[in-house]
LUMNU-582830 format. One line per 3 residues: their letters; for each residue x, y, z of N, C-alpha, C, O. Coordinates in pm, 1 decimal, m for minus. Each point is the difference from the previous one (the first is absolute). Example, Ala and Ser with C-alpha at 12.3 -4.5 7.8 and 13.67 -1.06 7.14 Angstrom:
<marmars>
as = 1319.0:m569.0:780.0:m89.0:119.0:0.0:90.0:120.0:0.0:103.6:m1.9:66.5; m138.6:106.9:m138.5:82.0:119.0:6.0:m77.0:109.0:73.0:50.9:110.8:16.9
</marmars>
This chain:
<marmars>
mns = 6366.5:m16121.3:m13784.4:78.6:49.7:111.4:14.5:150.9:m11.8:26.9:53.6:m107.5; m45.2:13.3:220.4:7.5:145.9:m0.5:144.8:42.2:8.8:67.4:m23.8:100.2; m18.8:88.9:m210.0:140.1:41.3:m4.0:20.3:140.0:55.1:112.4:49.9:4.4
ygt = m218.3:11.8:36.5:12.7:138.8:48.8:m2.9:9.3:151.4:0.4:110.3:54.6; m3.2:m221.9:13.4:1.5:2.6:144.9:m139.9:20.2:58.2:m99.8:m6.1:m71.8; 94.2:29.5:199.5:m127.7:17.9:70.9:m62.8:133.2:m38.1:65.6:104.0:7.4
pps = m193.7:m106.3:m48.6:m64.7:126.8:m40.1:m9.9:94.5:119.5:m14.1:m45.2:113.6; 21.4:174.9:m138.0:m6.0:97.5:111.5:m138.2:1.6:64.7:m101.6:m23.6:m65.3; 100.9:51.9:194.1:m127.1:9.3:74.2:m69.8:130.6:m35.0:66.3:99.9:m28.0
ppq = m200.7:m99.3:29.2:m73.6:125.1:m28.2:31.4:105.0:106.6:25.1:m35.0:115.4; m26.1:160.9:m151.8:33.3:105.7:97.9:m101.9:3.5:113.2:m118.4:m27.0:m19.8; 166.6:60.5:137.7:m87.8:7.6:117.0:m85.4:125.5:m10.2:51.3:108.5:m27.6
adp = m183.1:m123.3:50.2:m92.7:112.5:m18.1:21.3:109.6:103.3:m16.1:118.1:m30.7; 51.8:m155.5:151.4:14.6:100.2:107.3:125.0:m31.2:80.1:m7.9:m51.1:111.7; 124.8:82.5:m170.1:124.9:m37.5:69.1:17.7:71.2:133.1:62.1:m55.1:90.9
agl = m114.7:175.6:m77.0:18.9:74.8:125.0:m104.7:m33.4:104.7:10.4:44.6:114.3; m110.9:m122.5:m151.6:m104.4:m37.7:95.1:m88.8:114.6:42.4:m41.4:7.3:115.7; 11.0:84.8:m210.4:m80.6:117.1:33.0:m148.6:m28.3:m2.0:m77.6:70.2:64.7
frp = 37.4:m171.7:m137.8:m142.8:m26.8:m17.4:m38.8:m127.6:72.6:71.7:m100.0:m0.3; m191.5:108.6:64.0:m50.3:m117.6:69.3:m75.0:m87.8:m98.5:m67.8:50.9:m89.4; 79.0:m181.0:104.4:m75.0:m89.5:m89.5:m149.3:13.5:23.2:m44.5:30.2:110.7
apt = m31.5:m52.8:m215.5:m145.9:6.1:11.4:m48.4:m106.0:96.4:52.6:m111.3:1.1; m152.0:143.7:79.8:m51.3:m98.4:96.3:m62.8:m117.6:m72.4:m70.2:15.2:m100.0; 97.4:m130.5:153.0:m52.9:m121.1:m62.7:m100.6:m72.2:88.4:m93.8:m61.4:m50.7
sss = 112.1:68.0:183.0:m94.9:m69.0:87.0:m129.2:79.5:8.5:m0.7:120.9:m22.8; m109.7:m189.6:55.9:m130.5:66.3:5.5:m3.4:108.0:107.3:m59.3:105.8:m21.0; 121.8:m130.8:135.3:m2.1:100.0:107.0:78.2:123.9:m39.7:m41.9:112.1:28.8
rrw = 154.7:m131.5:m94.2:79.4:115.8:m42.8:m70.3:75.8:m111.3:4.8:122.9:m3.5; m70.9:m195.0:m88.3:m73.8:68.0:m106.2:m113.8:83.3:58.0:m27.5:109.7:m48.6; m39.7:m161.7:153.5:m111.2:73.7:61.9:50.1:128.2:65.7:m60.8:106.1:m14.7
kys = 172.4:m116.8:87.3:56.9:118.6:64.7:46.5:101.9:m104.0:m16.7:120.7:17.7; 74.6:m170.6:m125.1:48.5:89.5:m105.0:m116.9:73.2:m66.6:7.6:120.2:m25.4; m116.1:m193.9:m2.7:m118.1:62.3:m61.3:m61.4:104.1:93.3:m43.9:106.3:m43.9
lfi = 41.6:m138.9:174.6:m54.0:94.7:97.3:82.9:127.5:4.4:m54.1:110.1:11.2; 186.2:m125.7:m20.2:89.1:115.8:0.2:m24.6:88.0:m122.5:m8.3:122.2:11.9; m3.2:m183.7:m129.1:m24.1:75.4:m123.5:m134.0:72.7:6.4:m11.3:114.8:m42.8
tgv = m91.2:m183.3:97.0:m131.7:63.1:12.9:6.0:121.3:91.6:m59.6:103.7:m29.3; 132.1:m116.8:140.7:12.6:112.0:92.6:68.7:119.0:m62.5:m42.0:114.0:20.1; 147.1:m139.3:m95.5:70.5:109.0:m67.7:m91.9:68.7:m100.4:0.5:122.5:m11.8
tvi = m79.1:m201.9:m60.4:m92.5:57.4:m98.9:m103.4:89.6:66.2:m31.4:108.1:m49.9; m21.8:m154.8:164.6:m99.3:80.9:71.9:60.1:132.2:44.4:m62.6:105.0:m14.0; 185.1:m110.0:68.0:64.6:122.2:49.3:27.4:97.8:m113.0:m18.6:120.7:15.9
lfv = 62.7:m172.3:m130.1:41.1:87.1:m109.9:m115.8:54.0:m81.1:8.0:111.1:m52.5; m115.7:m187.4:40.9:m105.7:38.9:m93.4:m136.3:22.5:66.2:m64.0:102.2:m24.6; 19.1:m196.0:108.0:m136.2:6.8:52.2:m15.6:111.5:102.2:m93.7:79.3:m9.3
ipf = 184.8:m71.9:107.7:m12.2:101.4:105.3:4.8:141.6:m55.4:m84.4:81.1:38.2; 179.5:m46.0:m127.4:m3.7:136.1:m57.0:m129.8:30.4:m72.6:m49.1:112.8:5.5; m8.5:m214.3:m75.3:m126.8:21.9:m70.5:m112.2:30.9:98.2:m79.9:90.7:m23.1
lld = 73.8:m167.2:134.2:m104.7:22.9:99.1:16.1:135.2:67.4:m98.9:69.0:24.8; 222.3:m30.4:4.9:23.5:130.5:61.5:m43.4:112.5:m91.6:m58.6:98.7:44.7; 87.7:m113.7:m172.9:m38.2:104.1:m95.7:m151.3:8.7:m13.5:m55.3:108.6:m17.6
att = m12.1:m224.2:25.9:m145.3:m1.8:m17.2:m72.9:56.7:120.8:m109.2:55.0:m13.7; 169.5:m68.1:133.6:m67.9:44.7:121.5:44.2:137.6:46.5:m64.9:58.8:86.5; 172.9:m6.1:m141.1:47.3:132.7:39.9:m86.0:106.9:m63.9:m19.0:m2.7:m121.6
pqr = m34.8:98.7:200.0:m81.1:107.7:m59.3:79.5:77.9:m102.8:114.4:38.7:24.3; m175.5:m16.3:m138.5:67.6:70.5:m106.7:m8.2:149.8:23.7:m101.4:51.2:47.5; 208.3:17.7:m80.7:3.4:144.9:12.9:m97.1:61.7:m100.1:m1.5:m36.9:m117.4
itp = m78.4:130.0:164.6:m97.7:65.9:m85.5:69.8:104.2:m84.3:73.0:84.1:52.5; m94.4:m88.6:m181.7:60.4:97.2:m89.6:m101.3:108.3:m32.4:m117.2:m29.4:m23.1; 161.5:154.2:21.3:m92.9:108.6:m29.2:m61.7:m14.1:m138.2:65.2:m46.9:m93.2
asd = m189.5:87.1:80.4:m66.5:m2.8:m129.5:46.5:117.3:m83.1:31.3:106.1:54.2; m26.1:m123.7:m186.1:42.7:108.5:m87.0:m107.6:105.7:m11.9:31.7:116.3:m25.2; m157.1:m152.1:42.4:m110.0:93.8:m12.1:m89.6:m12.3:123.2:m73.5:m98.0:12.2
pne = 77.8:195.4:79.7:m82.4:m11.0:121.2:m148.7:m6.5:m29.7:m74.0:m67.0:72.0; 28.3:135.6:m177.2:m142.0:m6.2:m33.6:m41.0:m139.2:m45.8:m114.4:m41.0:19.2; 207.4:m31.0:m79.3:m30.0:m138.0:m39.1:m27.8:m85.2:123.6:m86.0:m87.9:m2.9
mll = 158.6:114.0:111.0:m24.6:m72.8:124.2:m137.1:35.1:56.7:m70.5:m87.3:50.5; 32.5:214.2:m58.5:m131.4:40.1:49.8:m111.7:m67.1:m78.5:m105.9:m30.4:54.8; 130.1:7.4:m183.2:m102.5:m58.9:m85.9:m5.2:m152.1:9.6:m89.2:m62.7:m57.3
tdl = 183.7:3.3:128.8:1.9:m145.8:11.7:m8.3:m48.6:144.5:m56.9:m106.2:25.5; 112.2:181.5:69.4:10.3:m48.2:137.6:m115.9:41.7:89.8:m29.2:m68.8:97.8; m37.1:179.0:m128.5:m110.6:44.5:84.9:m123.9:m84.9:m24.4:m29.3:m36.4:m113.9
eta = m43.3:4.7:220.3:m120.3:m81.8:m12.4:m108.7:70.7:m80.1:m85.3:m65.5:m59.8; 87.8:196.4:58.3:m102.8:77.1:m70.5:33.1:22.7:m146.8:m82.2:54.1:m74.0; 201.6:m94.6:30.5:46.6:35.7:m134.2:m81.3:m66.0:m110.9:m8.4:53.5:m110.6
hyw = m51.4:m168.8:138.7:m72.7:m70.9:m105.4:m121.4:80.3:m45.9:m25.5:11.0:m119.9; m48.5:44.4:213.9:m120.5:75.3:m34.3:25.6:150.6:m8.8:m73.6:72.3:m67.1; 176.7:m26.6:134.0:31.0:143.5:m1.5:150.7:18.4:m13.4:68.2:23.3:99.8
plk = m15.1:m33.4:m221.8:144.3:18.4:m21.4:37.1:147.2:10.6:m23.5:78.2:m92.1; 81.2:m42.1:204.4:31.0:139.7:29.7:150.9:20.0:m0.5:73.2:m73.4:66.4; m27.0:172.9:m141.4:142.7:30.2:m3.7:21.1:147.1:33.7:m93.8:79.7:0.3
fda = 220.9:m45.5:28.4:36.0:136.7:37.1:126.3:40.6:m75.8:104.9:m62.4:16.3; m114.4:165.0:m97.6:119.1:48.1:m70.0:102.8:54.5:98.0:118.6:5.9:m32.2; m161.9:34.0:150.5:90.9:56.4:99.5:102.1:m101.2:50.4:101.8:39.5:56.8
vae = m126.3:m169.4:m76.2:92.6:m101.8:51.2:83.2:m62.0:m111.6:65.8:m101.8:21.2; m68.0:161.3:m138.3:68.4:m59.4:m115.2:149.4:m18.1:23.6:59.4:m94.7:m51.5; 2.4:184.1:128.5:143.7:m7.3:25.1:33.4:m70.4:131.0:116.8:m5.5:38.5
cvg = m215.3:m47.4:29.6:23.7:m67.9:127.5:48.9:m142.9:m23.7:m12.0:m53.7:m110.1; 66.3:m5.5:213.7:43.4:m139.7:m4.0:m98.6:m81.1:82.4:m21.4:28.0:117.9; m38.5:m128.6:m180.2:m103.1:m77.2:66.8:45.2:m138.3:39.1:88.6:m57.9:m62.9
spa = m150.2:5.1:167.6:24.3:m137.8:41.4:m122.1:m49.8:75.4:m64.5:77.1:71.1; 31.1:m208.1:m86.1:m111.7:m54.4:77.6:33.3:1.3:148.4:114.9:m22.5:38.0; m212.4:48.1:44.3:22.8:m1.3:144.2:40.5:m140.1:43.8:m56.3:m99.0:m46.6
vls = 154.0:91.2:136.2:53.7:m128.9:41.6:m96.9:m74.7:90.9:m13.6:m121.7:m12.1; m53.5:191.5:102.2:m80.2:m65.9:102.6:m144.8:m22.5:m39.3:m65.5:m86.9:57.6; 13.2:161.9:m153.3:m142.1:m9.7:m33.5:m19.8:1.4:m150.6:63.1:78.3:m71.0
egi = m150.7:m165.0:22.8:m34.3:1.2:m141.2:m99.6:111.2:m28.0:m72.6:43.9:89.2; 70.0:1.4:m213.9:m94.4:102.9:m38.3:43.4:140.4:33.9:m78.4:93.8:m14.2; 202.4:m77.0:59.2:54.7:131.5:32.0:119.4:26.6:m90.0:83.0:m88.2:m21.9
vdl = m74.5:208.7:m29.9:113.6:40.8:m82.1:72.4:113.7:71.0:m61.6:100.5:35.8; 191.9:m116.2:m15.3:82.6:104.4:59.9:76.4:72.3:m109.7:54.5:m63.3:m90.4; m50.6:195.5:98.2:66.7:82.1:m100.5:95.9:96.0:68.6:m37.7:72.9:91.7
dcg = 162.4:m74.2:m137.9:100.9:93.4:49.6:12.1:112.5:m101.1:45.8:m21.2:m112.3; m86.9:140.5:152.1:m1.9:114.8:m91.1:100.1:106.9:41.4:m22.4:118.6:m24.6; 131.2:m158.7:86.3:102.5:95.0:39.6:m34.1:67.1:131.3:20.7:m58.2:106.5
stq = m72.4:179.4:m112.4:m32.1:73.4:122.3:m127.7:m50.0:65.9:m29.8:38.0:113.3; m45.4:m121.8:m181.8:m121.7:m58.3:56.5:m2.0:m150.0:m24.3:59.4:m50.0:m95.4; m128.7:m20.1:183.3:m21.9:m143.0:m16.3:m149.8:m26.7:6.2:m71.6:56.9:82.4
lsv = 25.7:m144.9:m171.7:m142.8:m27.9:m10.2:m26.9:m148.1:23.5:80.9:m85.9:m35.0; m195.3:58.3:94.3:m51.9:m136.1:9.0:m144.4:4.5:m47.3:m78.0:83.8:45.1; 42.1:m174.6:m136.9:m131.0:4.8:m64.8:m73.7:m130.5:27.8:58.1:m108.2:m7.7
ygm = m185.8:119.8:39.8:m81.8:m117.3:30.8:m138.9:17.8:m59.2:m56.6:109.1:6.5; 1.4:m215.0:m64.0:m134.3:2.2:m55.8:m93.5:m89.6:79.0:35.4:m113.1:33.3; m155.0:163.2:m3.0:m96.3:m74.0:82.0:m133.4:m11.0:m73.2:m52.9:99.9:m48.7
dgv = m0.9:m220.2:41.1:m130.2:m24.2:m62.1:m110.4:m2.8:105.2:25.1:m21.4:118.6; m148.7:43.6:m165.6:m116.2:m19.9:85.2:m21.1:104.8:106.6:m46.2:m32.0:109.5; 79.3:158.1:m139.4:m18.5:108.7:96.2:m134.7:66.7:m25.7:m31.7:34.2:m113.9
enn = m46.6:m15.9:217.9:m130.8:64.2:m12.7:14.6:143.5:m50.4:94.1:70.9:35.6; m189.0:m30.3:m119.0:4.1:133.2:m59.5:m68.5:101.9:91.5:m106.9:52.7:m30.9; 172.0:m27.1:143.6:m46.1:106.7:88.9:121.0:54.7:75.3:103.1:m66.3:10.8
kaa = m117.2:186.7:40.2:112.4:72.1:59.6:65.5:m77.5:113.4:122.5:m10.9:4.9; m201.9:m42.5:85.2:55.6:m70.3:115.3:79.1:m123.4:m42.0:108.1:m25.7:53.1; m162.0:m51.0:m148.8:67.1:m122.4:m44.0:129.1:31.2:m74.9:100.3:m69.3:17.3
iel = m102.5:172.9:m100.1:120.3:36.5:m74.7:108.7:49.4:94.8:116.6:m36.7:m15.0; m153.4:119.4:111.9:97.5:47.4:98.2:59.7:m117.1:77.2:120.7:m4.1:24.1; m205.2:m90.7:14.5:48.1:m117.0:73.1:93.2:m82.7:m87.7:102.0:m49.9:47.4
gik = m136.9:34.9:m176.1:86.3:m74.2:m90.9:135.6:65.3:m17.1:101.8:m68.9:m6.7; m99.2:201.4:m0.4:127.1:71.8:m12.4:84.5:m19.9:125.5:120.0:m25.7:m9.3; m181.3:37.2:125.2:73.9:m16.4:125.2:55.0:m141.9:14.7:113.5:m18.7:43.7
rsl = m193.9:m80.3:m80.0:47.4:m138.8:10.3:112.0:m26.7:m99.8:93.8:m74.0:29.7; m103.4:133.6:m146.8:106.4:m15.9:m98.8:129.7:62.1:50.2:106.9:m59.4:m14.3; m115.5:177.6:72.6:119.1:65.8:54.0:57.8:m78.5:116.8:121.6:m4.8:18.3
rll = m207.9:m55.7:59.4:47.4:m84.2:110.1:80.3:m117.8:m54.6:102.4:m37.5:57.1; m148.5:m20.2:m166.7:72.3:m110.1:m62.7:130.1:48.4:m62.6:103.8:m64.3:15.3; m108.4:176.3:m85.0:117.4:49.6:m71.8:109.5:47.7:93.9:118.4:m14.4:m30.6
tmd = m156.5:70.8:144.1:99.1:50.5:95.4:36.5:m102.7:106.0:97.3:18.1:73.2; m175.6:m126.9:m64.4:18.5:m102.6:103.3:m4.4:61.9:139.5:70.8:m43.8:90.8; m154.4:145.7:m75.0:m17.4:68.2:128.0:m145.3:m17.0:44.2:m91.0:49.5:m66.5
ktv = 69.0:m117.8:176.3:m135.2:m31.7:45.3:m77.9:121.9:48.8:m122.5:m5.1:11.7; 192.5:114.0:16.8:m68.2:117.5:54.9:m28.6:106.8:m104.5:m59.3:103.0:32.1; 100.5:m125.8:m157.0:m15.4:102.7:m102.3:m146.0:37.9:m20.2:m32.6:118.4:m8.2
ded = m55.6:m217.7:m0.1:m139.4:30.2:m31.5:m70.3:79.1:110.2:m108.3:53.8:m22.8; 167.5:m46.0:140.4:m60.7:76.9:107.9:29.1:149.6:m14.0:m77.3:82.8:48.2; 187.3:m48.1:m113.4:44.2:139.1:m5.3:m22.8:67.4:m134.6:0.7:122.8:m7.9
vvv = m20.8:m200.1:m97.2:m6.7:57.5:m134.0:m133.2:71.2:m23.1:m106.5:m52.5:32.5; 114.4:172.5:m89.0:m118.4:76.6:m38.9:m9.7:m2.2:m152.2:94.5:38.0:m69.0; m209.0:m82.7:16.6:m19.6:m15.4:m144.1:m94.5:108.5:m50.8:m106.3:22.9:57.8
ndl = 146.1:43.9:m166.9:m81.1:106.7:m59.3:m41.2:m37.2:m142.6:77.6:m60.3:m74.3; m199.1:96.4:37.4:m52.9:m25.1:m134.5:41.4:115.1:m91.9:m41.0:114.3:20.3; 123.0:m145.5:m122.2:49.2:101.9:m93.3:m75.2:0.3:m132.2:38.4:71.9:m92.3
tah = m143.4:m149.8:81.4:m65.3:m20.5:m129.2:m43.7:130.8:m64.6:33.5:25.9:m115.6; m106.4:55.3:187.4:m50.2:125.7:m56.8:114.6:92.2:m38.4:m6.0:66.6:m103.4; 110.4:m61.9:185.5:115.1:86.1:m28.8:70.7:m44.4:m127.5:35.7:82.8:m83.8
veq = m15.6:m213.7:69.4:68.7:m51.6:m118.8:m79.9:30.6:m125.7:56.6:45.6:m99.3; m185.0:m69.5:101.9:m82.7:22.8:m118.2:m10.7:149.0:m32.3:m13.3:37.6:m116.5; 18.8:45.7:217.5:m5.5:144.2:m23.4:130.2:50.4:m61.5:m1.6:85.0:m88.9
qvp = 113.9:m137.6:136.4:129.1:44.5:m50.8:23.1:m46.4:m142.9:45.9:77.9:m83.5; m76.4:m201.3:54.8:19.6:m55.9:m134.7:m125.1:m78.8:m36.9:m8.7:m118.8:31.0; m88.3:182.2:m96.3:m121.0:m72.0:m41.3:34.8:m120.5:m88.0:80.2:10.7:m92.9
grl = m140.5:m123.0:122.9:27.2:m121.6:m75.9:111.6:m85.3:56.5:25.6:m109.4:m50.2; 42.1:158.4:155.4:110.2:m75.4:60.2:m47.7:m131.3:59.4:68.4:m101.6:m12.6; m183.9:101.4:76.7:m54.4:m123.5:56.8:m29.6:m101.1:m109.6:24.7:m119.3:17.5
htm = m77.1:165.5:m130.0:m29.8:m90.0:m111.1:128.1:m61.8:m54.5:1.8:m118.1:m34.9; 105.5:196.8:27.2:127.0:m50.9:m51.9:54.8:m111.8:86.6:51.6:m99.5:m50.8; m63.1:116.2:182.0:51.9:m103.3:89.2:m102.5:m109.8:26.4:32.8:m101.3:61.8
gad = m155.9:119.9:m107.5:m103.3:m100.5:19.6:m50.3:m8.5:141.7:m53.7:m103.0:40.8; 70.4:211.1:36.2:m36.8:m2.0:141.3:m130.8:72.7:24.4:m36.8:91.6:m73.5; m32.5:m133.7:177.7:m118.5:71.1:46.5:36.4:104.3:104.6:m66.8:102.7:12.5
svw = 173.9:m130.0:62.9:40.2:92.6:105.6:149.4:m12.0:26.9:61.8:m103.1:m26.5; m5.1:212.0:80.1:142.0:6.4:34.6:10.8:47.3:144.2:m72.9:89.3:43.1; 165.1:m150.6:30.9:11.7:27.0:142.9:145.7:26.1:36.3:91.2:m56.2:m60.6
lte = m70.5:142.0:160.3:135.5:32.2:46.3:m1.2:12.0:151.9:m86.5:66.2:57.3; 182.9:m130.8:6.8:10.5:11.2:145.2:81.2:123.4:37.0:74.0:54.5:m81.8; m89.0:m12.8:203.5:89.3:101.7:53.2:133.4:m66.8:33.8:3.2:m120.7:24.1
pft = 106.8:196.4:m21.9:131.1:m60.3:29.0:0.2:m72.7:134.1:m60.0:45.6:97.3; 128.5:m159.1:m94.4:12.6:m76.9:123.3:136.1:m66.0:2.1:71.7:0.9:m100.0; m36.2:m57.7:212.7:127.1:m71.0:14.9:m27.2:m135.9:60.9:m65.2:m11.0:103.8
sgt = 116.0:m93.3:m169.9:m20.1:m135.8:50.3:127.2:m57.0:60.4:2.7:m116.2:40.7; 102.9:196.8:m34.6:127.2:m51.8:49.6:86.0:m57.5:m109.2:103.9:m59.5:28.4; m144.7:75.8:m154.3:79.5:m48.9:m112.0:126.4:84.0:m13.8:m5.8:122.9:2.3
flt = 120.1:m190.1:m16.5:125.8:70.4:m20.1:48.7:m26.2:m141.6:m13.2:m110.7:m52.0; 68.8:212.5:m8.8:50.7:m14.8:m135.1:125.0:83.6:m15.4:27.1:89.5:80.0; 49.5:m120.2:m185.1:121.8:73.6:m29.9:m29.5:103.1:m105.8:m45.2:m33.7:m109.4
dpr = 70.4:159.2:141.0:m18.5:106.8:m97.7:124.6:5.4:m87.1:107.7:31.9:50.4; m118.8:m62.3:m181.4:118.8:m5.2:m85.8:70.4:133.7:m12.3:117.1:4.2:m37.5; m185.2:104.6:68.0:63.2:131.4:m12.0:93.8:28.7:116.3:94.8:77.3:m13.6
fgt = m121.5:m139.8:128.3:80.5:28.1:117.8:70.9:m124.4:52.9:91.6:10.6:81.6; m133.7:m128.4:m127.8:63.4:m123.3:43.6:m24.6:m31.6:146.5:81.4:m67.4:63.0; m191.8:114.7:m8.1:m29.5:m22.1:140.6:m134.7:m68.5:15.0:m86.4:9.5:m87.2
hsa = 70.3:m78.3:198.5:m127.8:m62.8:31.9:m86.2:97.8:79.3:49.3:70.1:88.4; m175.1:m66.2:m120.0:m91.2:88.8:71.0:m138.0:m63.1:3.5:m33.4:m83.5:m84.1; m46.3:124.0:181.5:m138.0:m46.9:7.1:m77.9:63.1:m113.9:1.7:121.8:m17.8
gte = m69.6:m204.9:m58.8:m67.9:50.5:m117.8:m133.4:64.9:31.4:m74.0:m45.8:87.0; 44.0:153.5:m159.2:m133.8:57.5:m0.2:m82.2:m74.7:m103.7:46.5:m21.0:m112.0; m167.4:m19.4:147.2:m78.0:m86.4:m88.0:m135.2:60.6:m34.3:m58.8:76.1:76.7
lgv = 12.2:m113.4:m195.7:m132.6:38.2:m48.1:m62.0:m121.1:m67.4:70.3:m80.1:m61.7; m199.7:66.8:73.2:m71.3:m104.4:m72.1:m87.6:60.9:m107.5:m74.6:94.4:26.2; 83.5:m148.3:m148.3:m82.8:45.2:m111.3:m89.1:m116.5:m40.6:49.2:m109.8:m26.1
gfy = m179.9:133.1:20.5:m93.8:m106.1:m34.3:m79.2:31.0:m125.3:m42.8:113.4:m21.7; 23.8:m216.2:m61.2:m79.3:11.4:m122.9:m108.1:m107.7:6.1:30.3:m118.3:15.7; m156.1:159.7:m28.3:m110.8:m95.4:13.4:m84.9:m0.3:m126.3:m26.0:104.1:m60.4
rsf = m16.9:m225.4:22.0:m93.9:m14.8:m111.6:m99.2:m110.6:31.5:39.6:m109.8:39.0; m168.1:137.8:m55.5:m102.3:m102.1:21.8:m0.2:m97.0:m117.5:40.5:34.1:m111.1; m87.1:m155.7:138.4:m4.5:m100.4:m105.7:m95.6:39.9:m111.6:19.4:m38.0:m115.5
ghs = m122.2:114.2:149.7:m94.0:46.0:m101.7:m103.5:m101.7:m39.2:m78.2:24.2:m92.0; 75.1:m139.6:160.3:m101.0:m101.4:m29.6:m128.9:33.9:73.8:3.5:47.7:113.4; m114.5:m71.9:m176.5:m128.0:23.0:66.5:m17.1:m99.9:113.4:32.7:m117.9:m13.5
gts = m83.6:166.2:123.6:m24.2:m87.8:113.4:118.2:m14.4:93.0:m8.6:m76.4:96.2; 119.3:146.2:m119.9:114.5:m6.7:89.5:48.4:140.1:31.7:m7.1:90.3:m83.3; 56.1:m73.9:204.2:53.7:129.6:41.5:147.9:m11.3:33.4:54.9:82.1:73.6
lge = 8.8:m184.9:m128.6:141.2:m23.7:28.5:88.1:61.7:m107.5:m46.2:34.3:m108.8; 173.1:m20.9:141.7:94.1:55.3:m96.2:143.1:m34.5:35.7:25.9:m82.0:88.1; 67.0:146.3:m158.4:142.6:m26.2:16.5:69.7:124.4:52.5:m36.4:113.0:m32.4
lvv = 137.3:m137.3:114.2:73.4:108.9:63.4:149.5:m22.5:m19.1:52.9:m105.2:35.9; 14.4:204.1:m92.3:145.5:m3.4:m14.5:58.1:105.6:92.8:m36.5:117.3:m7.4; 127.1:m159.8:94.7:58.1:90.4:99.2:151.3:5.5:m18.5:66.1:m103.1:m13.0
vnv = m12.5:224.8:12.2:144.3:20.9:m10.7:48.2:66.5:128.2:m48.3:107.0:37.0; 143.3:m170.4:30.3:62.6:62.1:116.2:127.8:69.8:m45.3:90.4:m63.9:m53.9; m83.2:193.9:75.6:113.9:81.7:m42.4:84.0:32.8:122.6:m51.2:52.2:99.0
vas = 180.9:m83.2:m106.1:91.2:28.0:110.7:113.0:88.4:m50.8:58.8:m28.0:m104.5; m28.6:134.2:177.7:108.8:90.7:m36.9:62.0:57.4:126.1:m62.2:1.4:106.2; 185.4:45.8:m119.0:66.1:61.5:114.7:m62.2:133.8:34.8:2.5:42.5:115.6
hek = m58.9:24.5:m216.7:m58.3:132.2:21.3:m144.3:0.1:m48.7:m32.8:m61.9:m101.2; m51.7:131.4:173.8:m142.2:2.5:m31.6:m26.1:54.5:m139.7:m88.7:m49.2:m69.8; 164.8:150.3:28.1:m22.9:59.1:m132.0:25.4:m101.3:m111.2:m67.4:3.2:m103.0
dal = 164.3:m93.2:122.7:25.5:m103.2:m100.5:m115.1:m99.8:m6.2:m38.9:m44.2:m108.1; m15.1:9.2:224.2:m113.5:m92.7:2.7:m122.2:62.3:m66.3:m70.9:m66.9:m75.1; 45.9:194.8:102.6:m114.0:68.8:m60.7:16.8:12.6:m150.9:m96.2:m15.7:m75.2
ama = 219.0:44.3:30.8:25.1:12.8:m143.7:m24.0:m132.1:m72.1:m56.6:m1.5:m109.3; 99.3:m109.8:170.0:m22.3:m130.0:m62.3:m148.4:m35.1:0.5:m50.5:m53.3:m98.8; m19.8:82.1:207.4:m143.8:m27.3:5.3:m73.2:75.7:m109.6:m88.0:m55.5:m65.8
aal = 124.0:182.7:45.6:m62.1:79.4:m106.0:32.3:m57.1:m137.2:m85.6:m1.8:m88.5; 209.9:m45.2:70.3:39.6:m57.4:m128.8:m75.0:m129.3:m28.4:m34.4:m27.5:m114.9; 8.8:m51.6:217.4:m76.1:m123.6:m18.8:m141.8:30.1:m46.8:m51.2:m65.7:m90.7
vdt = m12.0:164.8:152.6:m136.1:37.3:m39.6:m0.8:58.0:m141.0:m91.2:m27.0:m78.0; 192.6:106.6:45.4:4.9:65.2:m131.3:26.9:m97.5:m114.2:m40.1:25.5:m113.5; 107.7:m137.2:142.4:42.3:m89.9:m108.5:m67.2:m136.1:3.3:30.9:m84.9:m83.6
ate = m122.0:61.2:177.6:m69.8:m129.1:5.5:m83.7:m18.6:m125.9:m76.6:88.2:m38.7; 92.2:m204.0:m24.6:m68.9:m27.1:m126.3:m45.0:m145.2:m3.9:76.8:m91.0:31.5; m201.9:70.4:m70.3:m48.0:m136.2:m21.9:46.3:m46.7:m137.1:m24.1:66.3:m101.0
vge = 90.1:m180.1:98.7:50.9:m53.9:m125.4:m114.8:m66.5:m74.7:m67.1:m88.0:54.0; 44.4:130.2:m179.0:m104.4:m61.1:m80.5:40.0:m138.6:m46.3:117.4:m36.9:4.7; m215.2:m38.9:m49.0:26.4:m136.9:m44.1:99.4:m3.0:m114.8:77.7:m94.7:m12.4
sda = m79.4:196.7:m71.2:92.3:2.3:m113.4:141.8:28.9:42.7:94.1:m27.6:m74.4; m76.7:85.4:198.6:132.5:35.6:47.6:54.9:m99.8:99.0:120.7:m1.8:24.4; m207.7:m83.8:34.9:44.3:m89.1:106.5:88.0:m110.3:m55.0:46.9:m85.0:75.7
</marmars>
């Protein structure tokens, strides 16, 4: 006989009724599972998909010449760098592959490499004009640009300069305007840029072929003297990277 009376009842798990009992019927379990799945998709799957499909912000390269040696189509056979752009900030072009954009303060550069250009004056001039048309995104540029052959002048001024850059010829356009607007950091204003095209050409050197590679730099500046100074610096510092340095 129990001399201690009726044993106490176990404590109620949810005296305030805050929690709903787990579903027991099959229909309620199905709805509950569907609800949990939906919450999981919202919290985890959708953010993952958004992150995977959102274009990533392009970060500037620490070394603009490194971009020239990796992003240009001509870099594999003709790795060309410029000491004049060492302090510039580089980024791959957003709209076109094979183009490198460089912000050099008072000047902005766009660089493009083209393979398979015929080794004659007319073909090289046409290649430079088409490259500038691509770099400026202006369909009328190639109609107005005048291209001059600077090869003899460069070799006369600095004998061996062509050998250092690995080029057969150097070309420079007369100043032109494509409607490009840029901000001059010295004045903080937008202005139509004065532009110059600098071209470097080298033949493949294989017997039986007359083709070669063309590297074109479009120089944009608020003032013509700045564009000319950068063009001269590019020619003065262009260097072919040797295999031991690449």
